[in-house]
MARLO-42462 format. One record per residue: residue number from 1; residue in three letters; y, z negated, x negated of N, C-alpha, C, O in turn. Coordinates in nm, 2 decimals. Example, Ala and Ser with C-alpha at 12.3 -4.5 7.8 and 13.67 -1.06 7.14 Angstrom:
   nr  rest    n.py    n.pz    n.px   ca.py   ca.pz   ca.px    c.py    c.pz    c.px    o.py    o.pz    o.px
    1   ALA   -0.57   -0.78   -1.32   -0.45   -0.78   -1.23   -0.33   -0.78   -1.32   -0.33   -0.85   -1.42
    2   SER   -0.22   -0.71   -1.28   -0.11   -0.71   -1.37    0.00   -0.79   -1.29    0.11   -0.80   -1.34
//
This chain:
   nr  rest    n.py    n.pz    n.px   ca.py   ca.pz   ca.px    c.py    c.pz    c.px    o.py    o.pz    o.px
    1   MET   -0.12    0.00   -0.09    0.00    0.01    0.00    0.13    0.01   -0.08    0.14   -0.09   -0.14
    2   SER    0.22    0.10   -0.08    0.32    0.12   -0.14    0.44    0.01   -0.08    0.45   -0.03    0.04
    3   ARG    0.52   -0.03   -0.19    0.64   -0.11   -0.14    0.75   -0.04   -0.09    0.78    0.08   -0.13
    4   PRO    0.83   -0.09    0.01    0.94   -0.02    0.03    1.05    0.00   -0.06    1.08   -0.08   -0.14
    5   LYS    1.11    0.10   -0.05    1.22    0.13   -0.16    1.33    0.05   -0.13    1.37    0.04   -0.01
    6   THR    1.37   -0.01   -0.22    1.50   -0.10   -0.20    1.61   -0.03   -0.26    1.60    0.07   -0.33
    7   ARG    1.73   -0.08   -0.21    1.85   -0.01   -0.25    1.91   -0.11   -0.36    1.88   -0.23   -0.36
    8   PRO    1.98   -0.06   -0.46    2.02   -0.15   -0.57    2.14   -0.27   -0.50    2.21   -0.25   -0.40
    9   TYR    2.13   -0.36   -0.57    2.23   -0.48   -0.55    2.37   -0.40   -0.57    2.39   -0.33   -0.67
   10   LEU    2.46   -0.44   -0.46    2.58   -0.40   -0.47    2.68   -0.52   -0.44    2.67   -0.59   -0.34
   11   ARG    2.76   -0.55   -0.53    2.85   -0.65   -0.54    3.00   -0.61   -0.48    3.05   -0.52   -0.54
   12   LEU    3.06   -0.64   -0.39    3.18   -0.55   -0.37    3.28   -0.68   -0.34    3.24   -0.76   -0.25
   13   ASP    3.38   -0.68   -0.39    3.49   -0.78   -0.36    3.58   -0.70   -0.26    3.64   -0.61   -0.31
   14   ARG    3.58   -0.74   -0.13    3.66   -0.68   -0.02    3.81   -0.72   -0.03    3.89   -0.67    0.05
   15   ALA    3.84   -0.80   -0.11    3.99   -0.84   -0.16    4.07   -0.72   -0.18    4.19   -0.72   -0.14
   16   PHE    4.01   -0.62   -0.24    4.09   -0.52   -0.28    4.17   -0.45   -0.14    4.27   -0.39   -0.16
   17   ARG    4.11   -0.47   -0.05    4.18   -0.43    0.07    4.31   -0.49    0.10    4.37   -0.46    0.20
   18   CYS    4.35   -0.59    0.02    4.46   -0.67    0.04    4.58   -0.62   -0.06    4.69   -0.67   -0.07
   19   GLU    4.54   -0.52   -0.13    4.63   -0.47   -0.24    4.73   -0.39   -0.17    4.69   -0.32   -0.07
   20   ALA    4.86   -0.38   -0.22    4.94   -0.31   -0.15    4.92   -0.14   -0.15    4.99   -0.07   -0.07
   21   ARG    4.83   -0.08   -0.25    4.82    0.05   -0.26    4.72    0.09   -0.13    4.73    0.20   -0.07
   22   TRP    4.63   -0.02   -0.07    4.55   -0.01    0.04    4.63    0.04    0.15    4.61    0.15    0.21
   23   ASP    4.72   -0.05    0.18    4.81   -0.01    0.31    4.89    0.11    0.29    4.95    0.15    0.39
   24   LEU    4.90    0.19    0.16    4.97    0.32    0.15    4.88    0.41    0.19    4.93    0.51    0.24
   25   LEU    4.73    0.41    0.20    4.65    0.50    0.23    4.63    0.54    0.38    4.64    0.45    0.46
   26   SER    4.59    0.66    0.41    4.58    0.70    0.56    4.43    0.64    0.59    4.36    0.58    0.51
   27   THR    4.42    0.65    0.72    4.28    0.60    0.77    4.19    0.68    0.70    4.11    0.63    0.63
   28   ASP    4.19    0.81    0.71    4.10    0.89    0.65    4.07    0.86    0.50    3.96    0.85    0.46
   29   ALA    4.17    0.85    0.43    4.16    0.81    0.29    4.08    0.68    0.27    4.00    0.66    0.18
   30   GLN    4.12    0.58    0.36    4.06    0.46    0.34    3.91    0.47    0.37    3.82    0.41    0.31
   31   ARG    3.88    0.55    0.47    3.73    0.60    0.51    3.64    0.63    0.37    3.53    0.59    0.34
   32   LEU    3.71    0.71    0.31    3.66    0.79    0.19    3.63    0.69    0.08    3.53    0.70    0.02
   33   VAL    3.72    0.58    0.06    3.71    0.48   -0.04    3.59    0.40    0.01    3.52    0.36   -0.09
   34   TRP    3.56    0.37    0.13    3.46    0.30    0.16    3.33    0.35    0.14    3.24    0.29    0.09
   35   MET    3.34    0.48    0.17    3.23    0.58    0.14    3.16    0.57    0.02    3.05    0.53    0.01
   36   VAL    3.25    0.60   -0.07    3.22    0.60   -0.23    3.17    0.44   -0.26    3.07    0.42   -0.33
   37   LEU    3.24    0.36   -0.22    3.21    0.22   -0.28    3.07    0.16   -0.22    3.01    0.07   -0.27
   38   THR    3.03    0.23   -0.11    2.90    0.17   -0.04    2.80    0.27   -0.02    2.72    0.25    0.06
   39   ASP    2.81    0.40   -0.09    2.72    0.50   -0.10    2.58    0.46   -0.13    2.56    0.37   -0.21
   40   SER    2.49    0.52   -0.06    2.35    0.49   -0.11    2.30    0.54   -0.26    2.20    0.48   -0.32
   41   THR    2.38    0.64   -0.30    2.36    0.68   -0.44    2.41    0.59   -0.54    2.38    0.61   -0.66
   42   THR    2.49    0.47   -0.51    2.51    0.36   -0.61    2.39    0.32   -0.66    2.29    0.30   -0.61
   43   THR    2.43    0.29   -0.83    2.32    0.28   -0.90    2.38    0.14   -0.98    2.49    0.09   -0.95
   44   SER    2.28    0.08   -1.08    2.34   -0.03   -1.16    2.44    0.01   -1.24    2.50   -0.08   -1.30
   45   LEU    2.49    0.15   -1.27    2.59    0.20   -1.36    2.72    0.20   -1.28    2.74    0.29   -1.20
   46   PRO    2.79    0.09   -1.29    2.91    0.06   -1.22    3.01    0.17   -1.21    3.07    0.22   -1.31
   47   GLY    3.04    0.21   -1.07    3.14    0.30   -1.06    3.11    0.48   -1.08    3.20    0.56   -1.07
   48   LEU    2.99    0.49   -1.11    2.99    0.65   -1.14    2.86    0.69   -1.05    2.75    0.63   -1.05
   49   LEU    2.89    0.80   -0.97    2.81    0.84   -0.87    2.79    0.98   -0.88    2.88    1.06   -0.93
   50   ARG    2.67    1.03   -0.83    2.62    1.17   -0.83    2.66    1.20   -0.70    2.59    1.14   -0.62
   51   MET    2.76    1.30   -0.66    2.79    1.32   -0.52    2.87    1.46   -0.53    2.97    1.48   -0.61
   52   ARG    2.82    1.56   -0.44    2.89    1.68   -0.43    2.97    1.68   -0.31    2.95    1.62   -0.20
   53   ARG    3.08    1.76   -0.33    3.20    1.75   -0.21    3.12    1.80   -0.09    3.13    1.73    0.02
   54   SER    3.06    1.89   -0.09    2.99    1.91    0.04    2.92    1.81    0.12    2.92    1.81    0.25
   55   THR    2.83    1.71    0.04    2.77    1.62    0.10    2.87    1.51    0.17    2.86    1.45    0.28
   56   MET    2.97    1.49    0.08    3.06    1.39    0.12    3.14    1.44    0.24    3.16    1.37    0.33
   57   LEU    3.18    1.56    0.24    3.25    1.63    0.34    3.19    1.63    0.47    3.26    1.60    0.57
   58   GLU    3.05    1.67    0.49    2.95    1.64    0.58    2.94    1.49    0.64    2.95    1.47    0.76
   59   ASP    2.93    1.40    0.54    2.91    1.27    0.56    3.04    1.20    0.65    3.05    1.13    0.75
   60   SER    3.15    1.25    0.58    3.27    1.19    0.65    3.34    1.26    0.79    3.43    1.21    0.86
   61   ARG    3.26    1.39    0.80    3.28    1.44    0.95    3.42    1.46    0.97    3.48    1.45    1.08
   62   MET    3.48    1.50    0.87    3.63    1.54    0.86    3.62    1.71    0.83    3.53    1.77    0.77
   63   THR    3.74    1.76    0.89    3.75    1.88    0.86    3.79    1.92    0.71    3.84    1.83    0.64
   64   SER    3.76    2.03    0.66    3.78    2.07    0.50    3.93    2.01    0.46    3.96    1.93    0.37
   65   GLU    4.02    2.05    0.54    4.17    2.03    0.51    4.20    1.89    0.51    4.27    1.83    0.43
   66   ALA    4.14    1.81    0.64    4.18    1.67    0.63    4.09    1.59    0.51    4.14    1.49    0.46
   67   PHE    3.99    1.62    0.48    3.91    1.57    0.36    3.99    1.60    0.23    4.00    1.51    0.15
   68   ASP    4.03    1.69    0.21    4.10    1.76    0.10    4.22    1.66    0.09    4.25    1.60   -0.02
   69   ALA    4.30    1.65    0.21    4.43    1.55    0.20    4.39    1.41    0.17    4.45    1.35    0.08
   70   ALA    4.29    1.36    0.25    4.25    1.23    0.21    4.22    1.21    0.08    4.27    1.12    0.02
   71   TRP    4.13    1.29    0.02    4.08    1.28   -0.12    4.20    1.27   -0.22    4.21    1.18   -0.30
   72   SER    4.29    1.36   -0.19    4.42    1.37   -0.29    4.49    1.23   -0.26    4.53    1.18   -0.36
   73   GLU    4.49    1.17   -0.17    4.54    1.04   -0.16    4.46    0.91   -0.23    4.51    0.81   -0.27
   74   VAL    4.31    0.94   -0.24    4.23    0.84   -0.30    4.27    0.86   -0.46    4.29    0.76   -0.53
   75   GLU    4.28    0.97   -0.49    4.30    1.02   -0.64    4.43    0.96   -0.68    4.44    0.91   -0.79
   76   ALA    4.55    0.99   -0.59    4.69    0.97   -0.61    4.70    0.79   -0.64    4.78    0.74   -0.72
   77   HIS    4.64    0.72   -0.56    4.65    0.57   -0.54    4.53    0.53   -0.64    4.49    0.42   -0.62
   78   ARG    4.48    0.58   -0.73    4.39    0.56   -0.85    4.26    0.49   -0.79    4.21    0.40   -0.86
   79   TYR    4.19    0.52   -0.67    4.09    0.46   -0.62    3.95    0.53   -0.70    3.86    0.45   -0.74
   80   ALA    3.94    0.65   -0.72    3.86    0.74   -0.77    3.90    0.86   -0.82    4.01    0.91   -0.80
   81   ARG    3.81    0.92   -0.89    3.84    1.07   -0.94    3.70    1.14   -0.91    3.59    1.09   -0.90
   82   ALA    3.73    1.28   -0.90    3.60    1.36   -0.89    3.59    1.47   -0.98    3.70    1.52   -1.02
   83   ASP    3.48    1.51   -1.00    3.44    1.65   -1.07    3.36    1.72   -0.95    3.24    1.70   -0.96
   84   TRP    3.41    1.78   -0.86    3.34    1.85   -0.75    3.25    1.96   -0.82    3.13    1.97   -0.77
   85   ALA    3.27    2.03   -0.90    3.20    2.13   -0.96    3.06    2.08   -1.01    2.94    2.12   -0.99
   86   ARG    3.09    1.97   -1.10    2.97    1.90   -1.14    2.90    1.78   -1.06    2.80    1.72   -1.11
   87   GLY    2.95    1.76   -0.93    2.90    1.66   -0.85    2.90    1.52   -0.91    2.80    1.46   -0.92
   88   MET    3.02    1.48   -0.95    3.03    1.34   -1.01    3.15    1.29   -0.96    3.25    1.36   -0.96
   89   ILE    3.15    1.14   -0.91    3.26    1.07   -0.89    3.27    0.94   -0.96    3.17    0.86   -0.96
   90   TRP    3.38    0.91   -1.01    3.41    0.78   -1.08    3.52    0.69   -1.00    3.64    0.72   -0.99
   91   ILE    3.45    0.58   -0.95    3.51    0.45   -0.89    3.60    0.41   -1.03    3.54    0.36   -1.12
   92   LEU    3.72    0.42   -1.04    3.80    0.39   -1.12    3.78    0.23   -1.17    3.78    0.20   -1.29
   93   ASP    3.77    0.14   -1.06    3.76    0.00   -1.09    3.63   -0.04   -1.03    3.63   -0.15   -0.97
   94   GLY    3.53    0.04   -1.06    3.40    0.00   -1.02    3.35   -0.12   -1.13    3.28   -0.21   -1.08
   95   LEU    3.38   -0.11   -1.25    3.32   -0.22   -1.33    3.38   -0.36   -1.29    3.32   -0.46   -1.32
   96   THR    3.51   -0.35   -1.23    3.58   -0.48   -1.20    3.48   -0.55   -1.08    3.47   -0.67   -1.07
   97   HIS    3.43   -0.44   -1.00    3.34   -0.51   -0.89    3.21   -0.54   -0.94    3.15   -0.64   -0.89
   98   ASN    3.15   -0.48   -1.04    3.00   -0.50   -1.07    3.01   -0.50   -1.22    2.96   -0.41   -1.29
   99   PRO    3.08   -0.60   -1.29    3.07   -0.61   -1.43    2.92   -0.67   -1.49    2.85   -0.75   -1.43
  100   PRO    2.90   -0.61   -1.60    2.76   -0.65   -1.65    2.75   -0.79   -1.70    2.84   -0.83   -1.78
  101   ALA    2.66   -0.86   -1.68    2.67   -1.01   -1.71    2.62   -1.03   -1.85    2.65   -1.14   -1.89
  102   ASN    2.55   -0.94   -1.93    2.50   -0.95   -2.05    2.47   -0.80   -2.10    2.48   -0.70   -2.03
  103   ALA    2.42   -0.79   -2.22    2.38   -0.66   -2.28    2.26   -0.60   -2.22    2.23   -0.49   -2.24
  104   ASP    2.17   -0.69   -2.14    2.06   -0.64   -2.09    2.09   -0.56   -1.98    2.02   -0.45   -1.95
  105   ALA    2.22   -0.63   -1.90    2.26   -0.53   -1.79    2.29   -0.40   -1.83    2.25   -0.30   -1.76
  106   VAL    2.37   -0.38   -1.95    2.43   -0.26   -2.00    2.31   -0.20   -2.05    2.32   -0.08   -2.04
  107   ARG    2.20   -0.24   -2.10    2.09   -0.14   -2.14    2.03   -0.07   -2.00    1.97    0.04   -2.00
  108   GLY    2.05   -0.16   -1.90    1.98   -0.09   -1.77    2.07    0.01   -1.73    2.02    0.08   -1.64
  109   TRP    2.18    0.04   -1.76    2.25    0.17   -1.74    2.19    0.30   -1.77    2.21    0.40   -1.70
  110   ARG    2.11    0.30   -1.88    2.07    0.41   -1.96    2.02    0.54   -1.87    2.06    0.66   -1.89
  111   THR    1.92    0.50   -1.79    1.86    0.60   -1.71    1.97    0.67   -1.62    1.99    0.80   -1.62
  112   ASN    2.04    0.59   -1.54    2.15    0.64   -1.46    2.25    0.73   -1.52    2.29    0.83   -1.47
  113   TRP    2.28    0.66   -1.66    2.39    0.75   -1.74    2.33    0.89   -1.79    2.40    0.99   -1.78
  114   LEU    2.20    0.89   -1.84    2.15    1.02   -1.86    2.15    1.12   -1.76    2.16    1.24   -1.78
  115   ALA    2.14    1.07   -1.62    2.13    1.16   -1.49    2.25    1.22   -1.47    2.24    1.32   -1.40
  116   LEU    2.36    1.18   -1.52    2.50    1.24   -1.49    2.52    1.35   -1.56    2.47    1.36   -1.67
  117   PRO    2.60    1.45   -1.50    2.62    1.57   -1.56    2.73    1.54   -1.69    2.81    1.44   -1.70
  118   GLU    2.71    1.64   -1.78    2.80    1.63   -1.89    2.92    1.70   -1.84    2.91    1.82   -1.81
  119   CYS    3.05    1.63   -1.84    3.18    1.69   -1.80    3.30    1.59   -1.89    3.30    1.50   -1.97
  120   GLY    3.39    1.65   -1.85    3.51    1.57   -1.90    3.53    1.43   -1.83    3.55    1.34   -1.91
  121   LEU    3.53    1.41   -1.70    3.51    1.31   -1.62    3.44    1.19   -1.66    3.49    1.08   -1.66
  122   ARG    3.30    1.23   -1.70    3.20    1.16   -1.77    3.25    1.10   -1.89    3.24    0.98   -1.91
  123   ASP    3.30    1.19   -1.99    3.36    1.12   -2.12    3.46    1.03   -2.10    3.46    0.93   -2.17
  124   GLU    3.56    1.05   -2.00    3.67    0.95   -1.99    3.59    0.85   -1.93    3.64    0.75   -1.98
  125   ALA    3.49    0.82   -1.85    3.43    0.71   -1.79    3.37    0.65   -1.93    3.38    0.53   -1.96
  126   GLU    3.31    0.72   -2.00    3.25    0.67   -2.11    3.32    0.59   -2.20    3.27    0.48   -2.24
  127   ALA    3.43    0.63   -2.24    3.54    0.58   -2.32    3.59    0.44   -2.26    3.60    0.35   -2.33
  128   TYR    3.61    0.44   -2.12    3.67    0.32   -2.07    3.55    0.22   -2.06    3.57    0.09   -2.07
  129   LEU    3.42    0.27   -2.04    3.30    0.16   -2.01    3.30    0.10   -2.17    3.32   -0.02   -2.19
  130   ARG    3.27    0.19   -2.27    3.29    0.13   -2.38    3.39    0.02   -2.43    3.36   -0.09   -2.49
  131   ALA    3.51    0.07   -2.39    3.62   -0.05   -2.44    3.63   -0.15   -2.35    3.68   -0.26   -2.39
  132   GLU    3.58   -0.15   -2.21    3.59   -0.27   -2.14    3.46   -0.38   -2.15    3.46   -0.50   -2.15
  133   VAL    3.35   -0.30   -2.17    3.24   -0.38   -2.21    3.25   -0.42   -2.35    3.17   -0.52   -2.38
  134   SER    3.32   -0.38   -2.45    3.34   -0.45   -2.57    3.42   -0.58   -2.55    3.40   -0.69   -2.61
  135   ARG    3.52   -0.54   -2.46    3.60   -0.68   -2.42    3.53   -0.80   -2.36    3.53   -0.91   -2.40
  136   LEU    3.46   -0.73   -2.23    3.37   -0.84   -2.17    3.28   -0.91   -2.24    3.24   -1.02   -2.21
  137   ALA    3.23   -0.85   -2.36    3.11   -0.92   -2.43    3.15   -1.03   -2.51    3.06   -1.09   -2.57
  138   THR    3.28   -1.05   -2.54    3.32   -1.16   -2.61    3.30   -1.28   -2.53    3.33   -1.39   -2.58
  139   THR    3.26   -1.27   -2.40    3.20   -1.39   -2.32    3.07   -1.41   -2.31    3.02   -1.52   -2.26
  140   TRP    2.99   -1.31   -2.37    2.84   -1.32   -2.34    2.79   -1.43   -2.45    2.84   -1.42   -2.56
  141   PRO    2.71   -1.50   -2.43    2.66   -1.60   -2.51    2.55   -1.57   -2.64    2.55   -1.63   -2.74
  142   LYS    2.48   -1.47   -2.61    2.39   -1.38   -2.69    2.46   -1.26   -2.76    2.40   -1.21   -2.87
  143   GLY    2.56   -1.21   -2.72    2.64   -1.09   -2.79    2.54   -0.97   -2.76    2.47   -0.98   -2.66
  144   GLY    2.53   -0.87   -2.84    2.45   -0.77   -2.83    2.51   -0.64   -2.77    2.44   -0.53   -2.76
  145   ALA    2.64   -0.64   -2.74    2.70   -0.54   -2.68    2.70   -0.42   -2.77    2.67   -0.31   -2.72
  146   VAL    2.74   -0.42   -2.90    2.73   -0.30   -2.97    2.61   -0.23   -2.96    2.61   -0.11   -2.94
  147   GLU    2.49   -0.30   -2.98    2.37   -0.24   -2.98    2.33   -0.18   -2.83    2.28   -0.07   -2.82
  148   ALA    2.37   -0.26   -2.73    2.35   -0.21   -2.59    2.42   -0.09   -2.56    2.37    0.00   -2.50
  149   LEU    2.55   -0.08   -2.60    2.64    0.03   -2.59    2.56    0.16   -2.66    2.54    0.26   -2.60
  150   ALA    2.52    0.15   -2.78    2.48    0.26   -2.86    2.37    0.30   -2.79    2.36    0.42   -2.77
  151   GLU    2.25    0.21   -2.73    2.14    0.25   -2.67    2.17    0.34   -2.54    2.10    0.43   -2.50
  152   VAL    2.30    0.30   -2.47    2.31    0.38   -2.35    2.38    0.51   -2.38    2.33    0.62   -2.35
  153   PHE    2.49    0.51   -2.45    2.56    0.61   -2.49    2.55    0.69   -2.59    2.61    0.80   -2.60
  154   GLY    2.47    0.62   -2.70    2.43    0.69   -2.84    2.55    0.65   -2.93    2.65    0.60   -2.90
  155   GLY    2.53    0.69   -3.05    2.63    0.67   -3.15    2.68    0.54   -3.18    2.59    0.45   -3.16
  156   ASP    2.78    0.51   -3.23    2.83    0.39   -3.27    2.89    0.30   -3.15    3.00    0.33   -3.10
  157   GLY    2.81    0.21   -3.10    2.85    0.14   -2.98    2.98    0.05   -3.00    3.02   -0.02   -2.90
  158   ASP    3.04    0.05   -3.11    3.16   -0.06   -3.09    3.28    0.03   -3.11    3.38   -0.03   -3.15
  159   THR    3.30    0.15   -3.09    3.41    0.23   -3.08    3.43    0.32   -2.96    3.34    0.36   -2.88
  160   VAL    3.54    0.34   -2.94    3.59    0.42   -2.80    3.55    0.58   -2.84    3.57    0.62   -2.95
  161   SER    3.51    0.64   -2.75    3.46    0.79   -2.79    3.58    0.85   -2.83    3.69    0.84   -2.78
  162   ASP    3.55    0.94   -2.95    3.69    1.00   -3.00    3.69    1.15   -2.92    3.77    1.23   -2.97
  163   ARG    3.62    1.17   -2.81    3.62    1.30   -2.74    3.74    1.28   -2.65    3.79    1.38   -2.59
  164   VAL    3.80    1.16   -2.63    3.88    1.13   -2.52    4.00    1.04   -2.57    3.99    0.94   -2.64
  165   SER    4.12    1.09   -2.52    4.26    1.01   -2.56    4.25    0.88   -2.57    4.16    0.84   -2.49
  166   ASP    4.31    0.80   -2.62    4.33    0.64   -2.61    4.39    0.61   -2.48    4.39    0.49   -2.45
  167   THR    4.43    0.70   -2.41    4.52    0.66   -2.28    4.44    0.62   -2.18    4.48    0.57   -2.07
  168   VAL    4.29    0.65   -2.21    4.22    0.64   -2.08    4.21    0.49   -2.02    4.20    0.47   -1.90
  169   SER    4.20    0.40   -2.10    4.20    0.27   -2.08    4.33    0.23   -2.00    4.32    0.18   -1.89
  170   ASP    4.45    0.25   -2.06    4.59    0.24   -2.01    4.61    0.29   -1.88    4.67    0.22   -1.79
  171   ARG    4.54    0.43   -1.84    4.56    0.50   -1.72    4.46    0.40   -1.60    4.50    0.38   -1.49
  172   VAL    4.36    0.37   -1.65    4.25    0.30   -1.55    4.32    0.16   -1.53    4.32    0.11   -1.42
  173   SER    4.38    0.11   -1.61    4.40   -0.04   -1.58    4.54   -0.07   -1.52    4.59   -0.18   -1.50
  174   HIS    4.60    0.06   -1.48    4.73    0.05   -1.40    4.69    0.06   -1.26    4.77    0.09   -1.18
  175   THR    4.55    0.04   -1.21    4.52    0.04   -1.08    4.55   -0.07   -0.99    4.52   -0.07   -0.87
//
């Protein structure tokens, strides 16, 4: 007898709806934010989803024009970014909602990371995740962040990817 497939644990702080930028979103844009935050394709890799525009458009039940307008708001208010051609969404503060508790949690990202398409958005997310995990790791009792980052992303785990400008962390932290 097979076990039923369980969805990954999702930790979501609903307090983000109290932010001033939430009130600036239209109802359609708020709905899209909720959709990406709670989508069934959510994995242990915080804030990164495989999703195509056509799937999200169908699930949203919006017209194409309404969807595009709402998604423009989502990006303008720095909730998420998408590379629709590659089928990838990055929830910019996904790591805030689901920070790794230790190096083993970071190691658990590897399979999901490898499933993401190679693209500029993925490179930006990598640079951000490396920087933020390195910062978070200072509070971990056993350390291991450098090794864990190298296992997930490859290369030197204690440096931000040189493929992306140093401004990525600054842009995301202004959310």
